[in-house]
Every structure is written in C-alpha cells, then in structure tokens.
C-alpha positions as CSV (number, residue, x, y, z in Angstrom):
1,M,-26.8,38.6,-2.5
2,E,-26.0,35.9,-4.9
3,F,-26.3,36.7,-8.1
4,T,-29.8,33.8,-8.8
5,Q,-31.4,35.4,-5.9
6,R,-30.7,39.1,-7.6
7,A,-31.6,37.6,-10.8
8,K,-35.5,36.2,-9.0
9,E,-35.9,39.5,-7.3
10,V,-35.5,41.6,-10.6
11,S,-37.2,39.3,-12.6
12,R,-39.8,39.6,-10.0
13,A,-39.5,43.6,-10.0
14,K,-40.0,43.6,-14.5
15,E,-43.2,41.9,-13.6
16,I,-44.8,43.4,-11.1
17,L,-43.9,46.6,-13.9
18,R,-45.0,44.9,-16.9
19,K,-48.8,44.7,-14.7
20,N,-48.9,47.9,-14.0
21,G,-48.7,48.8,-18.2
22,Y,-45.1,49.8,-18.5
23,C,-42.6,48.2,-21.0
24,I,-39.4,47.3,-19.2
25,S,-36.2,47.2,-21.3
26,L,-33.7,47.9,-18.6
27,W,-30.1,48.7,-19.3
28,H,-27.2,47.5,-16.8
29,T,-24.0,49.7,-15.4
30,E,-22.3,46.8,-16.7
31,D,-23.4,47.3,-20.1
32,V,-21.9,50.9,-20.1
33,T,-18.5,49.8,-17.9
34,S,-17.9,46.8,-21.0
35,M,-17.3,50.0,-23.7
36,I,-16.0,52.6,-21.3
37,D,-13.5,52.2,-19.0
38,C,-15.5,53.8,-15.8
39,T,-16.6,53.3,-12.6
40,E,-20.0,51.5,-11.8
41,K,-20.7,55.0,-10.2
42,Q,-19.8,56.8,-13.2
43,A,-21.9,54.4,-15.5
44,E,-24.6,55.0,-13.4
45,Q,-24.2,58.8,-14.2
46,I,-23.9,58.4,-17.6
47,L,-26.8,56.1,-17.4
48,Y,-28.8,59.1,-16.1
49,S,-27.6,61.4,-18.0
50,V,-28.5,59.3,-21.4
51,F,-32.4,58.7,-20.0
52,D,-32.9,62.0,-18.8
53,G,-32.0,63.8,-21.8
54,D,-34.3,65.5,-24.2
55,R,-33.2,63.5,-27.2
56,I,-34.3,59.8,-26.2
57,N,-37.5,60.9,-24.7
58,N,-38.3,62.6,-28.2
59,E,-36.8,59.6,-30.2
60,V,-39.2,57.4,-28.0
61,W,-42.6,59.4,-28.9
62,E,-41.5,59.9,-32.1
63,S,-41.0,56.4,-33.0
64,I,-44.3,55.1,-31.0
65,Q,-46.2,57.5,-33.5
66,Y,-44.5,55.8,-36.2
67,I,-44.7,52.6,-35.7
68,A,-48.4,52.6,-34.7
69,Q,-49.2,54.8,-37.9
70,D,-47.3,52.0,-39.9
71,M,-49.5,49.5,-37.7
72,G,-52.7,51.1,-39.1
73,F,-53.5,52.6,-35.7
74,S,-54.8,56.2,-35.7
75,K,-53.9,59.1,-33.6
76,K,-56.2,60.4,-30.6
C-alpha cells in the first residue's frame, strides 16, 4: 500500500476513535527501531510490553487526577 493511502487510512481510524471519546497518541514501531537495533516484530513486542505494564497505566491515572485537580476540577 502506498504511503499516502496508508496515512489517509490511519487518519480516518484516528478520527473514528476521537469521535468515540478516545484520546489518540499512537506510537509506531519505527519510533522504536529508530532508537533500538531490533526488528519491526521485536519493536512491536517492546511497545506492547511498555503499554501493557502497570507503571504506564498508573502514571496515566495519576496524571489525569493531578492535572484535573490543577485545572480546578473536583473528584467524583
């Protein structure tokens, strides 16, 4: 598939997710392979491990609460 077609499909997928309430911040295997000497499949495994870990999830939840409080919102 050519790059522009793929970029359009990715853009459409992101828009569908946004319209359904998801905040989109996607990482690509190329982000990993540009820093680490590994295959694309290994880069995919690295990304899955990173985002499946408790540390990232806890950090996101804590950041949501901290930033919301800093913006003047109260907890439910």
